[in-house]
C-alpha positions, 0 to 999 in steps of 0.5 A: 633863426628861420631856414628858407628853403626854395626848390627849383625845377631843372629850368631853375624855375621856383617850384616851392618855398618854405612859405608854400610848405606852411600852406595846408594845400601844399604837398609835403614829401616824407623821408620815405618818399625821398628814400624811394626816389633815391633808390630808383635813381641809383638803379641808373648806373651812370647816376650811381657812378656820379654819386660815388665819384662825388662821395670820393671828393 
C-alpha cells in the first residue's frame, strides 16, 4: 500500500507530493534537518508551551 504525502505551506498551497519526492531534482529533508528545525522552534517559549499543552491532551 503506497502512502501519499502532501506538504502545504501556511496558505494551504501544495508545495510537494510524494511524486515530487521521487524526482531527482527534488530536495529531500533528512531527519537531522527536521531535528535541527524543531530545536530552533522550541527556543520560542510560546511554541514550546503550545507543544507541551498538546502533549498533555
